[in-house]
N, C-alpha and C positions, 0 to 999 in steps of 0.2 A: 851855623847851618852848613851842612855839607854841600859839596859841589853837585852831588846827585840830586839833592832836594832843590837846590836853586835851579838847576836845569829844567826839572819837572815843573816847578812853579811858573818859570818863565814861558814854557811851552803852553801850559794851560792859560796863563795870562794872555798869551797871543790869541788863543782861541776865543777868549772872552772880550778882548779889545783889539779888534781888527783894525788895521791901518794906523797902528800906533808903534813907535820905535820900542825896541827891547829895553833901551835906557829908561824911557818913560814908564814902561810896565814895571821894571824893577823898582823905580821910585814909588809908584802907586802901591805896590805890594810890600814895600819895605825890605827889599832884598838888597843887601850890600854886595854889589858886584861891579867889577870894572868893565870898560869897554872891551878891553883885551879878552877877559874871561867870556863875555857875551859873544864876541866873535868866534871864540873857540867852541862854545856850546852850539851856536848856529851852524858852524862848519860840520860838527858831528851829526846834528839832526839832518843836515842836508845830505850828507853821505848815506844816512839811513833811509832817505827818501821821504822824510816828513816835512821838509821846507822846501820851497821853490821861490824864484823871483827875489833872490837876496840882493839887497842894495845897501851898501855901507857909504855913508855920507857924513859930513860935519854935523848933520842934524840927528844922526843916530844910525842904528842897524835896523833895517826893515826886511820883512820876509812874509810870505804867504804860506799857509798850511796846505799841503797836498791832501788828497782824499785819504791816503794812508795816515797822514798827520792827524786829520780830524778823527778818524777811527781810533787812533792811539790815544789822544787826549780824552775822547769820549770814554774809553775804557778806564782811564786814570780817574776821571771824575766819577764814574760809576763804581769805583773801588774794585775793579776786576784785577786779577793777577796779570801783570804785564812785565815784559823784560825791559829793564831800564837800559837806555843806551849808554849813559855816561859810564 
């Protein structure tokens, strides 16, 4: 699975599983990804304005979707043509 696909699945997973760490979301979705990769993905989406309130702790990496993040994931779910950040 490419990093691009992993990052999109993690973002959509966050949309569907609010208040859950990215590590737990990756386990639920069966996405093989390390915490280092998760933090890199979160940083990129934060720079694009899709994530806010990022918290990295021993329990995992947590973030909230911004309004533009919600719109972006909605477009992905609806299969619209979107520009992928990764």
